C-alpha positions as a Python dict, from the first residue, in 0.01 Angstrom:
ca = {
    (1, 'M'): (0, 0, 0),
    (2, 'T'): (158, -338, -34),
    (3, 'D'): (-151, -555, -50),
    (4, 'H'): (-496, -529, -172),
    (5, 'P'): (-833, -612, 31),
    (6, 'N'): (-928, -878, -202),
    (7, 'W'): (-616, -1090, -162),
    (8, 'T'): (-728, -1251, 159),
    (9, 'S'): (-1054, -1371, -22),
    (10, 'L'): (-852, -1597, -265),
    (11, 'I'): (-886, -1908, -57),
    (12, 'E'): (-1039, -2250, -108),
    (13, 'D'): (-1401, -2284, -12),
    (14, 'E'): (-1476, -2451, 318),
    (15, 'V'): (-1711, -2713, 162),
    (16, 'Q'): (-1592, -2892, -152),
    (17, 'P'): (-1879, -3002, -373),
    (18, 'W'): (-1650, -3247, -580),
    (19, 'E'): (-1523, -3552, -408),
    (20, 'T'): (-1164, -3630, -507),
    (21, 'L'): (-1161, -4030, -557),
    (22, 'E'): (-804, -4064, -685),
    (23, 'S'): (-529, -3823, -780),
    (24, 'R'): (-204, -3877, -981),
    (25, 'Q'): (75, -3648, -1074),
    (26, 'L'): (139, -3636, -1459),
    (27, 'V'): (407, -3367, -1463),
    (28, 'S'): (648, -3267, -1192),
    (29, 'G'): (876, -2965, -1172),
    (30, 'F'): (797, -2596, -1219),
    (31, 'R'): (464, -2657, -1387),
    (32, 'T'): (311, -2941, -1193),
    (33, 'V'): (3, -3104, -1348),
    (34, 'F'): (-225, -3344, -1177),
    (35, 'E'): (-508, -3581, -1305),
    (36, 'D'): (-792, -3652, -1056),
    (37, 'R'): (-1080, -3885, -1081),
    (38, 'V'): (-1362, -3677, -909),
    (39, 'R'): (-1737, -3750, -814),
    (40, 'L'): (-1973, -3456, -891),
    (41, 'P'): (-2284, -3362, -673),
    (42, 'N'): (-2498, -3527, -919),
    (43, 'G'): (-2309, -3862, -865),
    (44, 'A'): (-2137, -3854, -1226),
    (45, 'E'): (-1767, -3921, -1223),
    (46, 'T'): (-1498, -3766, -1453),
    (47, 'T'): (-1131, -3708, -1498),
    (48, 'Y'): (-983, -3371, -1448),
    (49, 'Q'): (-636, -3233, -1534),
    (50, 'Y'): (-514, -2929, -1389),
    (51, 'R'): (-230, -2723, -1227),
    (52, 'P'): (-276, -2724, -850),
    (53, 'R'): (-336, -2411, -629),
    (54, 'G'): (-8, -2268, -497),
    (55, 'P'): (197, -2108, -774),
    (56, 'R'): (182, -1725, -777),
    (57, 'A'): (298, -1453, -1007),
    (58, 'V'): (330, -1063, -1002),
    (59, 'F'): (233, -817, -1277),
    (60, 'V'): (357, -448, -1262),
    (61, 'L'): (244, -166, -1477),
    (62, 'P'): (545, 88, -1436),
    (63, 'V'): (472, 459, -1473),
    (64, 'T'): (760, 709, -1474),
    (65, 'A'): (763, 1046, -1306),
    (66, 'Q'): (707, 1195, -1652),
    (67, 'G'): (364, 999, -1688),
    (68, 'E'): (497, 734, -1922),
    (69, 'A'): (399, 370, -1910),
    (70, 'V'): (683, 131, -1927),
    (71, 'L'): (578, -180, -2131),
    (72, 'I'): (768, -476, -2262),
    (73, 'R'): (752, -664, -2607),
    (74, 'Q'): (854, -1035, -2531),
    (75, 'F'): (893, -1329, -2748),
    (76, 'R'): (650, -1616, -2631),
    (77, 'Y'): (759, -1951, -2759),
    (78, 'P'): (413, -2122, -2745),
    (79, 'L'): (269, -1846, -2962),
    (80, 'R'): (578, -1818, -3191),
    (81, 'A'): (508, -1446, -3154),
    (82, 'T'): (626, -1138, -2982),
    (83, 'V'): (356, -962, -2770),
    (84, 'T'): (320, -641, -2563),
    (85, 'E'): (286, -710, -2197),
    (86, 'V'): (346, -535, -1851),
    (87, 'V'): (624, -635, -1638),
    (88, 'A'): (570, -992, -1480),
    (89, 'G'): (720, -1294, -1325),
    (90, 'G'): (692, -1575, -1093),
    (91, 'V'): (715, -1541, -704),
    (92, 'E'): (1011, -1755, -587),
    (93, 'R'): (993, -1981, -297),
    (94, 'G'): (994, -1775, 33),
    (95, 'E'): (963, -1447, -152),
    (96, 'D'): (696, -1182, -47),
    (97, 'L'): (478, -1049, -328),
    (98, 'L'): (627, -686, -319),
    (99, 'G'): (968, -814, -307),
    (100, 'A'): (887, -1030, -635),
    (101, 'A'): (735, -715, -803),
    (102, 'R'): (1051, -499, -711),
    (103, 'R'): (1273, -784, -851),
    (104, 'E'): (1079, -814, -1167),
    (105, 'L'): (1068, -431, -1232),
    (106, 'Q'): (1450, -419, -1188),
    (107, 'E'): (1524, -721, -1396),
    (108, 'E'): (1294, -667, -1688),
    (109, 'V'): (1305, -293, -1742),
    (110, 'G'): (1587, -164, -1499),
    (111, 'G'): (1316, 6, -1298),
    (112, 'V'): (1295, 128, -930),
    (113, 'A'): (959, 270, -806),
    (114, 'A'): (903, 549, -558),
    (115, 'E'): (557, 421, -481),
    (116, 'W'): (357, 82, -506),
    (117, 'V'): (-11, 34, -530),
    (118, 'A'): (-154, -297, -501),
    (119, 'L'): (-437, -393, -736),
    (120, 'P'): (-704, -674, -725),
    (121, 'A'): (-557, -1021, -759),
    (122, 'F'): (-724, -1276, -1001),
    (123, 'Y'): (-725, -1632, -1115),
    (124, 'P'): (-593, -1626, -1475),
    (125, 'Q'): (-724, -1976, -1588),
    (126, 'P'): (-952, -2120, -1311),
    (127, 'S'): (-1069, -2402, -1524),
    (128, 'I'): (-733, -2550, -1547),
    (129, 'S'): (-492, -2382, -1316),
    (130, 'G'): (-471, -2288, -938),
    (131, 'V'): (-228, -2003, -1022),
    (132, 'I'): (-299, -1670, -869),
    (133, 'F'): (-170, -1342, -1024),
    (134, 'Y'): (-103, -1042, -797),
    (135, 'P'): (-88, -706, -996),
    (136, 'F'): (76, -381, -879),
    (137, 'L'): (89, -19, -1016),
    (138, 'A'): (453, 110, -963),
    (139, 'L'): (454, 506, -971),
    (140, 'G'): (751, 732, -991),
    (141, 'V'): (962, 471, -1177),
    (142, 'S'): (1318, 563, -1276),
    (143, 'L'): (1472, 338, -1542),
    (144, 'G'): (1828, 214, -1554),
    (145, 'E'): (1998, -92, -1674),
    (146, 'M'): (1805, -419, -1744),
    (147, 'H'): (1900, -763, -1614),
    (148, 'H'): (1720, -1010, -1834),
    (149, 'E'): (1740, -1393, -1763),
    (150, 'D'): (1923, -1592, -2040),
    (151, 'T'): (1600, -1732, -2149),
    (152, 'E'): (1421, -1396, -2201),
    (153, 'T'): (1398, -1189, -2527),
    (154, 'I'): (1259, -862, -2400),
    (155, 'E'): (1246, -510, -2537),
    (156, 'R'): (1157, -209, -2319),
    (157, 'V'): (885, 4, -2467),
    (158, 'V'): (821, 361, -2297),
    (159, 'V'): (507, 538, -2425),
    (160, 'P'): (287, 815, -2281),
    (161, 'L'): (15, 668, -2066),
    (162, 'A'): (-250, 792, -2300),
    (163, 'E'): (-79, 587, -2589),
    (164, 'A'): (-66, 285, -2363),
    (165, 'Y'): (-441, 298, -2290),
    (166, 'R'): (-520, 360, -2657),
    (167, 'R'): (-354, 39, -2731),
    (168, 'L'): (-534, -134, -2453),
    (169, 'D'): (-869, -5, -2583),
    (170, 'A'): (-774, -86, -2953),
    (171, 'G'): (-714, -443, -2854),
    (172, 'E'): (-343, -418, -2927),
    (173, 'I'): (-250, -554, -2578),
    (174, 'L'): (-308, -925, -2644),
    (175, 'D'): (-182, -1059, -2309),
    (176, 'G'): (-502, -1112, -2092),
    (177, 'S'): (-318, -1070, -1760),
    (178, 'S'): (-144, -756, -1869),
    (179, 'S'): (-480, -618, -2015),
    (180, 'L'): (-653, -681, -1681),
    (181, 'T'): (-356, -536, -1490),
    (182, 'M'): (-395, -216, -1690),
    (183, 'W'): (-765, -211, -1657),
    (184, 'H'): (-758, -226, -1271),
    (185, 'A'): (-467, 45, -1262),
    (186, 'R'): (-692, 289, -1469),
    (187, 'A'): (-901, 408, -1182),
    (188, 'V'): (-606, 485, -973),
    (189, 'L'): (-427, 668, -1253),
    (190, 'A'): (-751, 859, -1341),
    (191, 'A'): (-801, 956, -961),
    (192, 'R'): (-437, 1086, -951),
    (193, 'G'): (-486, 1301, -1274),
    (194, 'L'): (-239, 1085, -1470),
    (195, 'L'): (-506, 976, -1728),
}
């Protein structure tokens, strides 16, 4: 399966309760930020800063044929800390979601999957961002050479699925998007007898 039924529901509402009075771009480039002056339904006016709808990213929980989860430990500069995550990355212009997931799996952990399962997509920070995250479960993953970008500091971590989910349940997976990807994957893994 290369898409999930909920993906088509992630669209703007037909009726917008807030009226945009003025909009200006504060930051351009990869992480565009706007500041709008808006009127709320009660007539109050306020200023709102946000990243607009449009950017997309993929998240991948890779599982080997031996029943191991392939996680990564990655240094995150804003935190000044290394955190455990699933494979993830932005969708490039003109790239389809599955293509982006395959690319990120290859780059970050040197992986190739025999099967892909799409999981429910989600808004990671809807109060400040219009970004949409699309998670996948990659099954039957074989591992090879990694191809990290120059700006990435990534360590591949291969653990039994039970250990990966012990870490999730213990609160050791601190990245929210990785946690939600693993949470959505759990039912599929259990149904297949892998957990």
